[in-house]
C-alpha positions in Angstrom: -9.6 -8.5 -30.5 -7.2 -10.5 -28.1 -8.5 -12.1 -24.9 -7.6 -9.0 -22.4 -9.7 -6.4 -24.8 -12.6 -9.0 -25.2 -12.8 -9.6 -21.5 -12.2 -5.9 -20.6 -15.1 -4.9 -22.9 -17.4 -7.3 -21.2 -16.8 -5.8 -17.8 -17.3 -2.2 -19.2 -20.7 -3.6 -20.7 -21.7 -4.8 -17.5 -20.8 -1.6 -15.6 -22.7 0.4 -17.8 -25.9 -1.9 -17.6 -28.7 -1.6 -15.3 -27.7 -4.8 -13.8 -24.6 -3.2 -12.2 -26.7 -0.6 -10.4 -29.3 -3.2 -9.6 -26.2 -5.4 -7.9 -24.8 -2.3 -6.0 -28.5 -1.2 -4.8 -29.1 -4.9 -3.5 -25.8 -5.1 -1.9 -22.5 -3.2 -1.9 -20.2 -6.2 -1.9 -22.0 -9.7 -2.3 -22.0 -11.8 -4.1 -18.5 -13.1 -4.8 -16.9 -12.7 -7.2 -19.2 -11.3 -9.7 -20.7 -8.3 -8.3 -20.5 -4.7 -9.0 -17.9 -4.2 -6.4 -15.3 -6.8 -7.8 -15.6 -5.4 -11.4 -14.7 -2.1 -10.1 -11.9 -3.1 -7.8 -10.2 -5.2 -10.6 -10.1 -1.9 -13.1 -8.8 -0.1 -10.0 -5.7 -2.7 -9.6 -5.0 -2.6 -13.3 -5.2 1.2 -13.3 -8.2 1.6 -15.3 -10.6 2.6 -12.4 -11.2 6.0 -14.3 -13.0 4.1 -17.3 -15.8 3.5 -14.9 -19.2 5.3 -15.4 -19.4 8.2 -13.6 -23.0 7.6 -12.4 -22.4 4.1 -11.2 -19.0 5.3 -9.0 -21.6 8.2 -7.6 -24.3 5.6 -6.8 -21.4 3.3 -5.1 -20.6 6.1 -2.8 -24.3 6.9 -1.7 -25.0 3.2 -1.4 -22.2 2.6 0.9 -23.1 5.6 2.9 -26.7 4.5 2.9 -26.5 0.5 3.6 -23.8 -0.4 5.9 -22.6 0.3 9.1 -20.7 3.7 9.9 -18.5 1.9 12.5 -16.8 -1.3 13.1 -18.5 -3.3 15.8 -16.0 -5.6 18.2 -18.7 -7.2 20.3 -22.3 -8.3 19.5 -23.9 -5.8 21.8 -22.9 -2.9 19.8 -24.8 -4.4 16.8 -27.9 -2.6 16.1 -31.3 -4.9 15.8 -31.9 -6.4 12.5 -28.2 -6.0 11.2 -26.9 -8.5 8.7 -23.3 -9.0 9.7 -22.4 -10.3 6.6 -23.9 -7.9 4.3 -24.0 -4.7 6.5 -20.3 -4.5 8.0 -17.5 -3.4 6.5 -14.0 -5.2 7.2 -10.9 -3.0 7.2 -9.6 -4.8 3.8 -13.0 -3.5 2.3 -12.9 -0.1 3.9 -9.4 0.5 2.6 -10.1 -0.8 -0.7 -13.0 1.3 -1.0 -11.4 4.7 0.0 -8.6 4.1 -2.5 -10.9 3.1 -5.4 -13.1 6.1 -5.0 -10.3 8.4 -4.3 -8.4 7.5 -7.5 -11.5 7.8 -9.6 -11.7 11.6 -8.3 -14.8 11.4 -5.8 -14.6 13.6 -2.8 -14.8 10.5 -0.5 -14.4 12.6 2.8 -17.8 14.5 1.4 -19.5 11.5 0.2 -18.6 9.0 3.1 -17.7 11.3 5.8 -17.3 8.9 8.6 -14.9 6.3 6.7 -11.7 8.4 7.0 -12.1 8.4 10.5 -11.8 4.5 10.7 -8.2 5.0 9.8 -7.0 6.2 13.2 -9.9 5.0 15.7 -9.3 1.6 15.1 -5.6 1.1 15.0 -4.5 -1.3 17.6 -1.3 -1.0 19.9 1.1 -2.7 17.8 0.1 -0.3 14.9 -1.9 -2.6 12.6 -5.6 -3.3 12.3 -7.6 -6.6 12.6 -10.8 -7.4 10.7 -11.4 -10.1 13.3 -13.1 -8.2 16.0 -12.4 -10.5 18.9 -8.6 -8.7 18.1 -9.9 -5.6 20.1 -11.7 -7.5 23.1 -8.5 -9.6 24.0 -6.0 -8.6 26.5 -2.9 -9.1 24.2 -4.4 -7.4 20.9 -2.8 -8.6 17.7 -2.9 -7.2 14.3 -3.2 -8.9 10.8 -0.8 -7.9 8.1 -3.5 -8.6 5.7 -6.0 -5.9 7.5 -3.3 -3.5 8.0 -2.0 -3.0 4.6 -5.3 -1.4 3.0 -5.6 1.3 5.6 -2.0 2.0 5.5 -2.1 2.3 1.5 -5.0 4.9 2.2 -3.3 7.0 4.6 -0.6 7.2 2.0 -3.2 8.9 -0.7 -2.9 12.2 1.5 -0.3 14.9 0.8 1.7 16.7 3.7 -0.9 19.6 3.7 -3.9 17.2 3.8 -3.0 14.8 6.3 -3.6 15.3 10.0 -1.0 14.6 12.9 -2.9 11.6 14.1 -3.4 10.2 10.5 0.6 10.9 10.1 1.3 9.1 13.0 -1.0 6.1 12.4 0.7 5.9 9.0 4.2 5.7 10.5 3.2 3.2 13.2 1.4 0.9 10.3 4.8 0.9 8.3 6.8 0.1 11.3 4.1 -2.7 12.1 5.0 -4.1 8.4 8.7 -3.5 8.8 9.2 -5.1 12.1 7.5 -8.3 10.5 10.1 -7.9 7.7 7.2 -7.9 5.4 6.1 -11.6 5.8 7.4 -13.1 9.0 6.5 -14.0 12.6 7.9 -12.2 15.5 8.3 -15.0 17.5 10.9 -17.1 15.2 11.2 -15.4 11.9 9.5 -17.9 9.9 7.2 -17.3 7.2 3.8 -16.2 8.3 1.7 -17.6 5.5 3.5 -19.2 2.3 0.9 -17.3 0.2 2.5 -14.0 1.4 5.7 -15.0 -0.6 3.6 -15.7 -3.5 3.1 -12.6 -5.9 -0.5 -12.4 -6.7 -2.9 -10.5 -8.9 -5.7 -9.5 -8.8 -4.9 -9.1 -5.1 -8.3 -7.7 -4.1 -7.9 -8.1 -0.2 -5.0 -10.5 -0.3 -1.5 -9.6 0.9 1.8 -10.6 -0.7 5.5 -9.4 -0.2 5.2 -7.0 -3.3 2.2 -5.4 -2.4 3.8 -4.7 1.2 6.9 -3.6 -0.5 5.4 -1.2 -2.8 3.6 0.2 0.3 6.8 0.9 1.8 8.7 2.4 -1.1 6.0 4.7 -1.9 5.8 5.8 1.7 9.8 6.2 1.7 9.4 8.3 -1.9 6.6 10.4 -0.6 7.5 11.1 3.0 11.2 10.0 3.5 10.5 7.1 5.7 13.4 4.6 6.0 13.6 0.5 6.2 16.3 -1.9 6.3 18.3 -2.7 2.9 17.8 -6.1 3.9 14.1 -6.2 3.0 14.9 -4.9 -0.4 17.3 -7.6 -0.9 14.9 -10.3 0.0 12.2 -9.0 -2.2 14.5 -8.6 -5.0 15.7 -12.2 -4.6 11.9 -13.6 -4.4 10.7 -11.5 -7.3 13.6 -12.7 -9.5 12.2 -15.9 -9.3 9.0 -15.0 -10.6 10.6 -13.4 -13.8 10.3 -14.8 -17.0 11.8 -12.8 -20.0 12.1 -10.0 -17.5 8.1 -10.1 -16.9 6.6 -11.1 -13.8 5.1 -14.3 -14.4 2.4 -15.7 -11.8 1.8 -19.3 -10.8 -1.7 -18.8 -11.3 -4.2 -18.2 -8.1 -7.5 -19.2 -6.7 -10.1 -17.5 -4.6 -12.7 -19.2 -2.3 -15.5 -20.9 -3.7 -17.8 -19.7 -1.2 -20.1 -16.9 -1.5 -23.1 -15.5 0.0 -25.7 -15.2 -2.6 -29.3 -13.7 -3.3 -32.3 -15.9 -3.6 -35.3 -15.4 -5.9 -37.3 -14.5 -2.8 -35.0 -11.9 -2.0 -33.3 -13.7 0.9 -29.4 -14.5 1.2 -27.9 -17.7 1.6 -24.5 -19.4 1.5 -23.5 -20.8 -2.0 -21.0 -20.9 -4.7 -18.9 -18.2 -5.8 -18.8 -17.3 -9.6 -16.0 -15.5 -11.6 -16.2 -12.9 -14.3 -13.9 -13.4 -17.8 -11.5 -10.4 -16.8 -10.9 -11.8 -13.3 -10.6 -15.4 -14.6 -7.9 -14.2 -17.2 -5.9 -12.7 -14.6 -5.9 -15.7 -12.5 -4.9 -18.2 -15.1 -1.5 -20.0 -14.8 1.6 -18.3 -16.0 -0.2 -15.1 -16.6 2.2 -12.3 -17.2 1.6 -9.1 -15.3 2.7 -6.0 -17.1 1.0 -3.9 -14.5 3.2 -5.5 -11.7 6.3 -5.7 -13.8 5.8 -1.8 -14.5 5.7 -1.3 -10.9 8.8 -3.4 -10.0 10.8 -1.7 -12.7 10.2 1.4 -10.9 10.8 0.2 -7.5 13.8 -2.6 -8.0 17.4 -1.6 -7.1 19.7 -0.9 -10.0 23.3 -1.6 -10.5 24.9 1.5 -11.7 28.6 2.4 -12.6 30.5 5.3 -10.8 31.7 7.8 -13.7 33.3 10.2 -11.2 34.7 9.7 -7.7 33.4 11.1 -4.7 35.0 11.6 -1.4 32.5 11.8 1.6 32.3 15.2 2.9 32.2 14.5 6.7 33.0 11.5 8.9 30.3 12.6 11.4 27.2 12.7 9.4 24.1 14.2 11.0 21.9 11.7 12.5 17.9 12.9 13.0 15.2 11.1 14.8 11.5 11.3 14.0 9.9 13.8 16.8 13.2 15.6 17.2 13.3 19.5 17.4 15.8 21.1 15.3 16.7 24.6 14.4 16.2 25.7 11.0 19.4 27.6 9.6 18.6 27.8 5.7 16.3 26.3 3.3 17.3 25.6 -0.4 13.7 25.3 -1.7 14.8 24.4 -5.5 16.9 21.7 -4.5 14.6 20.3 -1.8 17.1 20.6 1.5 17.5 22.4 4.7 20.3 23.0 7.3 19.4 21.8 10.5 21.2 22.4 14.0 20.3 19.9 16.6 20.2 20.8 20.5 23.6 19.5 21.2 25.0 22.0 18.3 25.8 19.6 15.4 24.5 20.7 12.1 23.9 19.0 8.8 21.7 19.1 5.6 18.4 16.8 5.2 15.5 16.6 2.8 12.8 19.0 3.2 10.0 16.3 3.1 10.9 15.3 6.7 10.6 18.6 7.9 7.3 20.0 9.6 7.9 23.3 11.2 10.8 22.6 13.4 9.8 18.9 14.0 11.6 15.9 12.2 8.8 13.6 10.8 11.1 10.9 9.7 14.5 9.0 10.9 17.3 10.1 8.6 20.7 9.0 8.4 23.0 11.5 6.2 26.0 8.9 6.1 27.7 9.2 2.6 29.8 6.8 0.8 33.2 7.2 -0.7 33.6 5.9 -4.3 35.8 5.5 -7.0 35.6 5.9 -10.7 34.3 2.5 -12.3 33.0 1.0 -9.0 29.8 -0.7 -9.2 27.1 0.3 -6.7 23.9 -1.3 -6.0 21.5 1.7 -5.6 18.4 1.4 -3.4 16.6 4.6 -4.0 17.1 8.3 -4.8 16.7 10.9 -2.3 16.7 14.5 -3.7 19.6 14.3 -6.2 21.5 11.4 -4.2 21.5 7.6 -4.4 21.5 5.6 -1.3 24.0 2.9 -2.5 25.8 -0.3 -1.2 29.5 -1.0 -2.6 30.8 -4.4 -3.2 32.4 -4.4 0.2 28.9 -4.2 1.9 29.3 -0.4 2.9 26.4 2.1 2.6 25.8 5.5 2.1 24.7 8.5 -0.1 26.6 9.3 -3.2 25.6 12.2 -5.5 23.3 11.0 -8.5 25.6 12.8 -11.1 28.5 10.6 -10.2 26.8 7.4 -11.3 26.0 6.4 -15.0 
């Protein structure tokens, strides 16, 4: 049995034991890093959360609902008497991670923890993000944390078009714009890197942020809802990820987490102490660990370099430009191909993907610019949009080209 299978089996043995249930009933989260919470969260990151025992996952949601505050207190006055601020308050990193983990398992989170989803819109700050530091909500200038923002944004991405509310859709858009405005990891003031750890690819991530996690969210948002962001973000991520490839596999430097924890004592109390790690977690943290999980995800998202096999001449020199919130007249829908013909208030007409239409309202910015190409041109392909590729040629010009025209 190789190292992974052996470590994975130890985690499964633990999760199927009575000790895992005792840990949950004692505390949802603590101690780091060897409680039930962290075993489950790592399974989730590995795409293996469905391997967890059903009775344990049901207990998990029940304990969360009964043992932690149903709101995020921003002042001490809001804390109920005898509340343990370390053990009974969910931060936004925990709330987002929890929602995703239970949702992906198949738990009806909104039924089991009915107050949690409301957090996604209730606590969004004016800049579009969130902050686990409660002080951010009482300051005159309220600044978000990109680390706190991403787990909530990822949770909002779970909902399909017919499931997401208007306020949640707006919150998702604002969170994405917050991340894009910071170019994934840069300060607004001078463009410098916010935190050197943000440009190191990490696994497991748990609550940590890195450029690839941020980019994955943006890519998935674009794919699902048609959100657009600058090609320059993709270019920088590609350059940084390529530095971590060995034999085309993302190879990690090795990471460490805090050694501090909040631990139970024999007399039933809690005190600060040393954190411990379980075998599967330690294996993922080893230097030069080759992450097949992250590599598979990157292969799905990374730009492709393709050859033109059939020349294409753009159909118009005045492509339609649509803006989020704009009202249009829908002239025609091509449901099989996923497009609709829109007429703007100024009379301009053009085709756009159905995913950006809600009623007669445009939900995402859209640029229908096409790119003229010649046979044998090599293009950098950023993403596919409903049968077309958004590409850049060697002269630096960008636009859509029919997918069938590329090799």
